[in-house]
C-alpha positions as CSV (number, residue, x, y, z in Angstrom):
1,M,15.5,-174.1,-9.2
2,S,13.4,-173.4,-12.3
3,V,10.2,-173.9,-10.3
4,A,11.5,-171.5,-7.6
5,V,12.3,-168.8,-10.3
6,D,8.9,-169.3,-11.9
7,F,7.2,-168.9,-8.6
8,A,9.2,-165.7,-7.8
9,D,8.1,-164.3,-11.2
10,L,4.5,-165.2,-10.4
11,V,4.7,-163.3,-7.1
12,A,6.3,-160.3,-8.8
13,I,3.6,-160.2,-11.4
14,A,0.9,-160.4,-8.8
15,L,2.5,-157.5,-6.9
16,F,2.8,-155.5,-10.1
17,I,-0.9,-156.0,-10.9
18,Y,-2.1,-155.2,-7.4
19,G,0.3,-152.2,-7.1
20,L,-1.1,-150.9,-10.4
21,H,-4.6,-151.2,-9.1
22,E,-3.7,-149.3,-5.9
23,L,-2.5,-146.4,-8.1
24,N,-6.2,-145.7,-9.0
25,S,-6.5,-143.5,-6.0
26,P,-4.2,-140.9,-4.5
27,A,-5.0,-142.3,-1.0
28,T,-3.6,-145.8,-1.9
29,A,-1.0,-144.7,-4.5
30,R,1.9,-144.8,-2.1
31,R,1.1,-148.3,-1.0
32,G,0.7,-149.4,-4.6
33,N,4.2,-147.9,-5.4
34,R,5.7,-149.9,-2.5
35,L,4.1,-153.1,-3.6
36,A,5.4,-152.6,-7.1
37,M,8.9,-151.9,-5.7
38,G,8.7,-155.2,-3.8
39,G,7.7,-157.0,-6.9
40,M,10.6,-155.5,-8.8
41,A,13.0,-156.6,-6.0
42,I,11.7,-160.2,-6.2
43,A,12.0,-160.1,-10.0
44,L,15.6,-159.0,-9.9
45,V,16.6,-161.7,-7.4
46,G,14.9,-164.2,-9.7
47,I,17.0,-162.9,-12.6
48,I,20.2,-163.3,-10.7
49,V,19.3,-166.9,-9.7
50,Q,18.3,-167.6,-13.3
51,T,21.7,-166.7,-14.6
52,G,23.0,-169.8,-12.9
53,G,26.1,-168.0,-11.6
54,T,27.5,-167.2,-15.1
55,G,26.3,-163.6,-15.6
56,W,25.2,-162.5,-12.1
57,P,28.1,-160.0,-11.7
58,S,26.9,-158.0,-14.7
59,V,23.3,-158.1,-13.4
60,V,24.4,-156.9,-10.0
61,I,26.4,-154.1,-11.6
62,G,23.4,-153.1,-13.7
63,I,21.1,-153.1,-10.6
64,A,23.6,-151.0,-8.7
65,I,24.0,-148.4,-11.4
66,G,20.3,-148.2,-12.1
67,G,19.5,-148.0,-8.3
68,L,22.0,-145.2,-7.8
69,V,20.6,-143.2,-10.7
70,G,17.1,-143.8,-9.4
71,I,17.9,-142.7,-5.8
72,Y,19.7,-139.6,-7.1
73,A,16.8,-138.6,-9.3
74,A,14.3,-139.2,-6.4
75,L,16.3,-137.0,-4.1
76,K,17.4,-134.3,-6.5
77,V,14.8,-133.9,-9.2
78,K,12.1,-131.3,-8.3
79,M,8.5,-132.3,-8.4
80,T,8.0,-129.6,-11.1
81,A,10.5,-131.5,-13.3
82,M,8.6,-134.8,-12.9
83,P,7.2,-134.7,-16.5
84,Q,10.7,-134.5,-17.9
85,M,11.9,-137.4,-15.7
86,V,8.9,-139.5,-16.7
87,A,9.6,-138.9,-20.4
88,L,13.3,-139.7,-19.9
89,Y,12.6,-142.9,-17.9
90,N,10.1,-144.0,-20.5
91,G,12.6,-143.5,-23.2
92,A,15.1,-145.6,-21.3
93,G,12.6,-148.5,-21.3
94,G,12.1,-148.2,-25.1
95,G,15.8,-147.9,-25.7
96,A,16.4,-151.0,-23.5
97,A,13.9,-153.0,-25.6
98,A,15.6,-151.9,-28.9
99,L,19.1,-152.7,-27.4
100,I,18.0,-156.2,-26.4
101,S,16.8,-156.8,-29.9
102,T,20.0,-155.5,-31.4
103,V,22.1,-157.8,-29.1
104,R,19.9,-160.7,-29.9
105,Y,20.4,-160.2,-33.6
106,F,24.1,-159.7,-33.6
107,T,24.8,-162.6,-31.3
108,A,23.0,-165.1,-33.5
109,A,25.2,-167.5,-35.4
110,P,26.3,-165.8,-38.7
111,G,24.1,-166.9,-41.6
112,A,21.8,-168.9,-39.3
113,N,18.0,-168.6,-39.7
114,I,16.1,-167.1,-36.8
115,D,12.9,-168.7,-35.7
116,A,9.9,-167.0,-37.3
117,I,8.3,-165.9,-34.0
118,V,11.6,-164.5,-32.8
119,A,12.2,-162.8,-36.2
120,V,8.8,-161.0,-36.0
121,S,9.3,-160.2,-32.3
122,L,12.9,-158.9,-32.9
123,V,11.8,-156.5,-35.7
124,L,8.7,-155.2,-33.8
125,S,10.5,-154.6,-30.5
126,A,13.4,-152.9,-32.3
127,I,11.1,-150.6,-34.3
128,I,8.7,-149.7,-31.4
129,G,11.4,-149.5,-28.8
130,A,13.5,-147.1,-31.0
131,I,10.5,-144.9,-31.8
132,S,9.7,-144.7,-28.1
133,F,13.3,-143.9,-27.2
134,S,13.8,-141.1,-29.6
135,G,10.3,-139.7,-29.3
136,S,10.7,-139.6,-25.5
137,I,14.0,-137.8,-25.8
138,I,12.4,-135.1,-27.9
139,A,9.5,-134.9,-25.4
140,F,12.1,-134.5,-22.7
141,L,13.9,-131.7,-24.6
142,K,10.6,-129.9,-25.1
143,L,9.5,-130.2,-21.5
144,Q,12.9,-129.1,-20.3
145,E,12.7,-126.1,-22.6
146,V,16.0,-127.1,-24.2
147,M,14.1,-126.7,-27.5
148,T,10.8,-124.9,-28.1
149,G,7.6,-126.5,-26.8
150,R,5.8,-125.2,-29.9
151,P,5.0,-127.6,-32.7
152,I,7.9,-127.8,-35.2
153,T,6.7,-128.2,-38.7
154,Y,8.1,-127.8,-42.2
155,P,6.8,-128.1,-45.8
156,G,6.6,-131.7,-46.9
157,Q,6.8,-133.1,-43.4
158,Q,4.1,-135.7,-43.9
159,I,5.8,-136.9,-47.1
160,V,9.2,-137.3,-45.3
161,N,7.4,-139.2,-42.5
162,G,5.7,-141.4,-45.1
163,V,9.0,-142.2,-46.8
164,V,10.7,-143.1,-43.5
165,L,7.7,-145.3,-42.5
166,I,7.7,-147.1,-45.9
167,A,11.5,-147.7,-45.5
168,I,10.9,-149.2,-42.0
169,L,8.1,-151.5,-43.2
170,G,10.1,-152.6,-46.2
171,L,13.2,-153.5,-44.1
172,G,11.0,-155.2,-41.5
173,V,9.2,-157.4,-44.1
174,W,12.6,-158.2,-45.7
175,F,14.0,-159.2,-42.3
176,V,11.0,-161.5,-41.5
177,A,10.8,-163.0,-45.0
178,T,14.5,-164.0,-44.9
179,L,14.4,-165.0,-41.1
180,G,17.2,-162.5,-40.3
181,I,19.6,-163.3,-43.2
182,L,20.4,-159.7,-44.3
183,P,23.4,-157.7,-45.3
184,D,25.3,-156.2,-42.3
185,W,24.0,-152.7,-43.0
186,A,20.2,-153.6,-43.1
187,F,19.5,-154.0,-39.4
188,P,21.4,-150.8,-38.3
189,L,19.5,-148.9,-41.1
190,L,16.2,-150.3,-39.7
191,L,17.1,-149.0,-36.2
192,L,18.2,-145.6,-37.6
193,A,15.0,-145.2,-39.6
194,A,12.9,-146.0,-36.5
195,L,14.9,-143.5,-34.4
196,L,14.3,-140.9,-37.1
197,L,10.6,-141.6,-37.2
198,G,10.4,-141.2,-33.4
199,V,11.9,-137.7,-33.8
200,F,9.8,-136.7,-36.7
201,F,6.7,-138.1,-34.9
202,T,7.2,-135.9,-31.8
203,L,8.5,-132.7,-33.3
204,P,5.1,-131.4,-34.6
205,I,3.4,-132.0,-31.3
206,G,3.0,-128.9,-29.0
207,G,3.4,-128.7,-25.3
208,A,-0.4,-128.6,-24.7
209,D,-0.6,-132.2,-26.0
210,M,2.4,-133.5,-24.0
211,P,0.2,-135.4,-21.5
212,V,-1.3,-137.4,-24.3
213,V,2.1,-138.0,-26.0
214,I,3.8,-139.2,-22.8
215,S,0.9,-141.6,-22.3
216,L,1.2,-142.9,-25.8
217,L,5.0,-143.3,-25.7
218,N,4.6,-145.1,-22.4
219,S,2.2,-147.6,-24.1
220,F,4.8,-148.0,-26.9
221,T,7.5,-148.9,-24.4
222,G,5.2,-151.4,-22.8
223,V,4.4,-153.1,-26.1
224,A,8.1,-153.2,-27.0
225,V,9.1,-154.7,-23.7
226,A,6.3,-157.3,-24.0
227,I,7.4,-158.3,-27.5
228,T,11.0,-158.5,-26.3
229,G,9.8,-161.2,-23.8
230,F,9.1,-163.5,-26.8
231,E,12.7,-163.0,-28.0
232,I,14.3,-164.2,-24.7
233,N,11.5,-166.5,-23.6
234,S,10.6,-164.4,-20.5
235,T,7.0,-164.7,-19.3
236,L,7.8,-161.9,-16.8
237,L,8.7,-159.4,-19.5
238,I,5.7,-160.4,-21.6
239,I,3.2,-159.8,-18.8
240,C,4.8,-156.7,-17.3
241,G,5.2,-155.1,-20.7
242,A,1.5,-155.9,-21.5
243,L,0.5,-154.2,-18.2
244,V,2.4,-151.1,-19.1
245,G,1.2,-151.1,-22.7
246,A,-2.5,-151.6,-21.8
247,S,-2.5,-149.0,-19.0
248,G,-0.7,-146.5,-21.3
249,T,-3.2,-147.1,-24.0
250,I,-6.2,-146.7,-21.7
251,L,-4.7,-143.5,-20.3
252,T,-4.0,-142.2,-23.8
253,V,-7.6,-142.8,-24.8
254,A,-8.9,-141.2,-21.6
255,M,-6.8,-138.1,-22.1
256,S,-7.9,-137.7,-25.7
257,R,-11.5,-137.9,-24.7
258,A,-10.9,-135.3,-22.0
259,M,-9.8,-133.0,-24.7
260,N,-12.6,-134.1,-27.0
261,R,-10.1,-134.6,-29.8
262,P,-9.4,-137.8,-31.7
263,L,-5.9,-139.2,-31.1
264,T,-5.1,-138.6,-34.8
265,N,-5.8,-134.9,-34.4
266,V,-3.5,-134.8,-31.3
267,L,-0.7,-136.5,-33.2
268,F,-1.0,-134.9,-36.6
269,G,-2.9,-131.6,-35.9
270,A,0.1,-129.5,-34.8
271,F,-2.0,-128.1,-31.9
272,G,-0.6,-124.9,-30.6
273,S,1.2,-123.8,-33.7
274,A,0.0,-120.2,-33.6
275,G,2.0,-117.9,-31.5
276,G,0.0,-115.8,-29.1
277,S,0.8,-112.1,-28.6
278,E,2.1,-110.9,-25.3
279,P,0.9,-107.5,-24.3
280,A,2.5,-105.9,-21.3
281,A,1.0,-106.9,-18.0
282,G,-1.7,-104.6,-16.8
283,T,-2.0,-102.6,-19.9
284,G,-4.9,-104.6,-21.4
285,G,-3.3,-105.1,-24.8
286,P,-5.9,-106.3,-27.3
287,Q,-8.2,-107.5,-24.5
288,Q,-10.2,-105.3,-22.1
289,I,-9.0,-106.6,-18.7
290,R,-9.2,-105.5,-15.1
291,A,-6.0,-105.7,-13.0
292,T,-6.3,-106.0,-9.3
293,S,-4.1,-106.1,-6.2
294,A,-3.3,-108.7,-3.6
295,D,-5.1,-106.7,-0.9
296,D,-8.3,-106.5,-2.9
297,V,-8.3,-110.2,-3.6
298,A,-7.5,-111.0,0.0
299,V,-10.7,-109.3,1.2
300,M,-12.7,-111.2,-1.4
301,L,-11.2,-114.5,-0.3
302,A,-11.4,-113.8,3.4
303,Y,-15.2,-113.2,3.4
304,A,-16.0,-115.9,0.9
305,S,-18.0,-119.0,1.7
306,K,-16.5,-121.2,-1.0
307,V,-13.2,-120.8,-2.9
308,I,-12.1,-123.1,-5.7
309,F,-8.4,-123.2,-6.6
310,V,-7.7,-124.0,-10.3
311,P,-4.1,-125.0,-10.6
312,G,-2.2,-125.2,-13.9
313,Y,1.2,-125.3,-15.4
314,G,2.0,-121.8,-14.1
315,M,1.7,-123.2,-10.6
316,A,4.2,-125.9,-11.4
317,V,6.7,-123.5,-13.0
318,A,6.5,-121.2,-10.0
319,Q,6.7,-124.1,-7.6
320,A,3.8,-122.5,-5.8
321,Q,2.0,-125.7,-4.5
322,H,3.2,-125.2,-0.9
323,S,2.2,-121.6,-1.0
324,V,-1.3,-122.5,-2.3
325,K,-1.7,-125.0,0.6
326,A,-0.7,-122.3,3.1
327,L,-3.3,-119.9,1.6
328,A,-5.9,-122.6,1.8
329,D,-5.1,-123.3,5.4
330,Q,-5.6,-119.6,6.3
331,L,-9.0,-119.6,4.5
332,E,-10.1,-122.8,6.2
333,K,-9.3,-121.2,9.6
334,R,-11.8,-118.5,8.7
335,G,-14.4,-121.2,7.8
336,V,-14.1,-121.0,4.1
337,K,-14.8,-124.2,2.1
338,V,-11.8,-124.9,-0.1
339,L,-11.8,-127.1,-3.2
340,Y,-9.3,-127.8,-6.0
341,A,-10.4,-128.2,-9.6
342,I,-8.3,-130.7,-11.6
343,H,-8.5,-130.8,-15.3
344,P,-7.3,-134.1,-16.9
345,V,-4.7,-132.4,-19.1
346,A,-3.6,-129.6,-16.8
347,G,0.2,-129.5,-16.7
348,R,2.6,-131.5,-18.8
349,M,1.9,-135.1,-17.8
350,P,-1.1,-137.2,-16.7
351,G,-1.9,-136.4,-13.0
352,H,0.7,-133.5,-12.9
353,M,-1.5,-131.3,-10.7
354,N,-2.4,-134.2,-8.4
355,V,1.3,-135.0,-7.8
356,L,2.2,-131.5,-7.0
357,L,-0.7,-130.9,-4.6
358,A,-0.1,-134.3,-2.9
359,E,3.5,-133.2,-2.3
360,A,2.0,-130.2,-0.5
361,N,-0.2,-132.5,1.6
362,V,-3.5,-131.2,0.2
363,P,-6.3,-133.5,1.4
364,Y,-7.3,-136.0,-1.3
365,N,-11.0,-135.4,-0.8
366,Q,-10.5,-131.7,-1.8
367,L,-9.1,-132.7,-5.2
368,L,-12.1,-132.9,-7.6
369,D,-12.0,-134.0,-11.2
370,M,-13.6,-131.9,-13.9
371,E,-16.8,-133.9,-13.9
372,D,-17.3,-133.4,-10.2
373,V,-16.1,-129.9,-9.7
374,N,-17.9,-128.1,-12.6
375,S,-21.2,-128.2,-10.7
376,E,-19.5,-126.4,-7.8
377,F,-18.5,-123.3,-9.7
378,P,-21.9,-121.6,-9.8
379,T,-22.0,-121.6,-6.0
380,A,-18.4,-120.5,-5.6
381,D,-17.7,-117.0,-4.4
382,V,-14.2,-117.0,-5.9
383,A,-12.4,-119.2,-8.5
384,L,-8.7,-118.6,-8.1
385,V,-7.0,-119.6,-11.4
386,I,-3.3,-120.2,-10.8
387,G,-1.5,-120.5,-14.2
388,A,-4.2,-122.5,-15.9
389,N,-5.0,-121.1,-19.4
390,D,-6.4,-123.3,-22.1
391,V,-8.3,-125.6,-19.8
392,T,-10.3,-122.6,-18.6
393,N,-10.9,-121.0,-22.0
394,P,-14.7,-120.5,-22.6
395,A,-14.0,-120.3,-26.3
396,A,-14.0,-124.0,-26.2
397,R,-17.8,-123.8,-25.8
398,T,-18.7,-121.0,-28.1
399,V,-16.1,-120.3,-30.8
400,A,-16.4,-123.0,-33.5
401,S,-13.3,-121.7,-35.3
402,S,-11.2,-122.1,-32.2
403,P,-8.6,-125.0,-32.2
404,I,-9.9,-126.0,-28.8
405,Y,-13.6,-125.9,-29.7
406,G,-15.5,-128.8,-28.2
407,M,-12.8,-129.5,-25.5
408,P,-14.4,-129.9,-22.1
409,I,-13.1,-127.2,-19.8
410,L,-13.4,-126.1,-16.2
411,D,-16.4,-123.8,-15.8
412,V,-14.5,-121.2,-13.9
413,D,-16.4,-118.4,-15.7
414,K,-19.6,-119.4,-13.8
415,A,-18.2,-118.5,-10.4
416,N,-19.3,-115.3,-8.9
417,N,-15.8,-113.9,-9.0
418,V,-12.8,-115.1,-11.0
419,V,-9.2,-114.1,-10.1
420,V,-6.5,-115.1,-12.6
421,L,-2.9,-115.2,-11.5
422,K,-0.5,-114.8,-14.5
423,R,2.8,-113.3,-15.2
424,S,1.5,-111.5,-18.3
425,M,-1.2,-111.7,-21.0
426,R,0.8,-114.2,-23.0
427,S,-1.4,-117.0,-24.4
428,G,-1.2,-120.6,-23.4
429,F,0.3,-123.5,-25.4
430,A,-2.7,-123.5,-27.7
431,G,-1.6,-120.0,-28.9
432,I,-5.0,-118.4,-28.6
433,E,-6.5,-115.6,-26.6
434,N,-8.7,-116.4,-23.6
435,P,-12.0,-114.4,-23.5
436,L,-12.3,-115.4,-19.8
437,Y,-10.0,-112.5,-19.0
438,E,-12.5,-110.0,-20.6
439,L,-15.5,-111.1,-18.6
440,P,-16.9,-108.6,-16.0
441,N,-16.5,-111.0,-13.1
442,T,-12.8,-111.6,-13.9
443,S,-9.8,-109.7,-12.6
444,M,-6.1,-110.3,-13.2
445,L,-3.4,-110.4,-10.5
446,F,-0.1,-110.1,-12.4
447,G,3.2,-111.5,-11.2
448,D,5.0,-114.7,-10.3
449,A,2.4,-117.2,-9.0
450,K,4.3,-118.1,-5.8
451,A,5.0,-114.5,-4.9
452,S,1.3,-113.6,-5.6
453,V,0.0,-116.4,-3.5
454,D,2.4,-115.6,-0.7
455,A,1.2,-112.0,-0.8
456,L,-2.5,-113.2,-0.7
457,T,-1.7,-115.3,2.4
458,A,-0.1,-112.4,4.2
459,A,-3.0,-110.1,3.2
460,V,-5.7,-112.6,4.4
461,K,-3.9,-112.8,7.7
462,A,-4.1,-109.1,8.0
463,V,-7.8,-108.8,7.2
């Protein structure tokens, strides 16, 4: 029986690895997801068999509850809320790792020494899992707008964080040194300190950096799960957790590079702390802008040779992805070449724009990464910016004092004409003005993104 379970685990691991590989491309991502689902089903059956009939009812009940929650979320949660769901699910993984460590500690024989490897694993998985759990919950609350998405800072914040970190390290070393023989209050205090550190760690991070934070917390969860595997002697957990931890780390580094900012600056720089002004739409405010109408933009689009859509968080909030696809279809009927410019950190999670546009059945070959699409802008007749702000800000190239200086951006300003769809002149999450809106080749179409795109589609049909 043990051999059969080990073989099932090996098959599940192979499916996880190949499924992860298939996620490299939108064209194969669906197949990769199904392969990973198959691997998970095999792993769960292996766990039920491994219980030897003693604990299988609890396992089945857990699978049923988790499955129902997953099905409900898949059917009810909107694609625009996907970042929040990812953060919540990631937190659940970290919390599960911390909970396993807690159960493992309190079910040990009273006063008995824990094996050194288990002691180290137990402490690390409890700490990392708790940080991932509470940090992910704060990320969820920020993304859900239950609390402000702006960085939350206060005097002496780094000192408080340092004290909490020192307390965690001290308790952890104490635990390992005594092989788990501690007063009853010590381990709960360790968990509480780790939970607090997760909260304090995430509060100062603004919404513009959420894609990086979600990736980092995802890697934390993977590491916590992998370490938990050493506690309960599970090769499956060790390898699967390592896969998640490694992929999350690679993605975190890639996202930081895409912003041209070191990870330490993302985590400790309170990016987006300044609050931008919000002049009334169409009045210009402190910027000299040109407002336009849907009819004027429609003529520009209808007689263009190449149009590049630049989606951002505003498109997600307005749920305008299907309307964008409908407008693109109308333009293609007129022989217009349509492309989509995807910035690595557009939105609130890695691949946010890709997910939304894939839901609207936008062809994968039209979705171009920043490195590929920037050479297309100089020959584009129109760049239609839909709710993207900081990732199109030319101040990143020219204003050394700007908080986004040096961040690679989409070169929308090099298009012959730029049309920006925004509700108002409010700044993005970086909290800074965008000089793109003052350029002579830029015009602003104010209003809800979905309503504006629908109006453009109707106007293009009438041209």
